[in-house]
N, C-alpha and C positions, 0 to 999 in steps of 0.2 A: 538407464539414461532417460527413458520416456517418462518415468514417474517423477523425476526431478523437474522436468519442464512443467508438468501439471501442478506440481507443488508451488512453483513460482506464480502460476496463474491463480491458484487458490489464494495465495497470500495477497496478490494484487486485488482480488475481489474482496477479500476481508478488509483490506485497508480502504478500499473505495466505500464499502458499506459503513465503516467507522467514520469516514470523512463526511458522508451524507448525513449520518445520524447526528454528527456534531452540530448541524444546523438546526436540529429539532430539540436539542437539549437546552436547558436554561442556565447551564453552568457558565461562569465567566472564566474560571480557572480550571485547568486540567493538570494531571500529573504525567510527566514524561520522565522516565528513568529516575524516579524518586525526587524530582524537582517539580515545583509548581510553575506552570507556564500559562501565558495569556492564551485565550481561545484561538486567536489567529495564528499564533506560533504552533499550536497543536494542530490546526487545520493544514498549515503548510507542511508540517511533519508528516501527517497522514497522506496528503496528496503526493508529496515527494516519493515516499516509499511505495505507494501504489503505482505511480508512474514507472519507477525503477523496476519493480517486479514484473510489470506487464511488458516493458521493453526487453527485459532479459528473456521472458517467455517467448516473445516473437523472434528474437535473435536465435534462440535455441531451435525453434521449429523451422526457421528459415535455413539454418545451417544443416539441419537434418534432411530437409528436402533437397538441398544441393548435393549432399553426399549420396 
């Protein structure tokens, strides 16, 4: 169970790095699941998943501390 919590944290960090990196790339269009998407849609996608994974990580660690 402990490793899965760290997996969520690792995925959140990877998505945050991808989100920050998107500001430095010159691309106007990115591919998301085999579809081309505007850069802002891509950034919202990255930020949403990063936030989701980090929230899940903190909820799992908080639940573990309560138990």
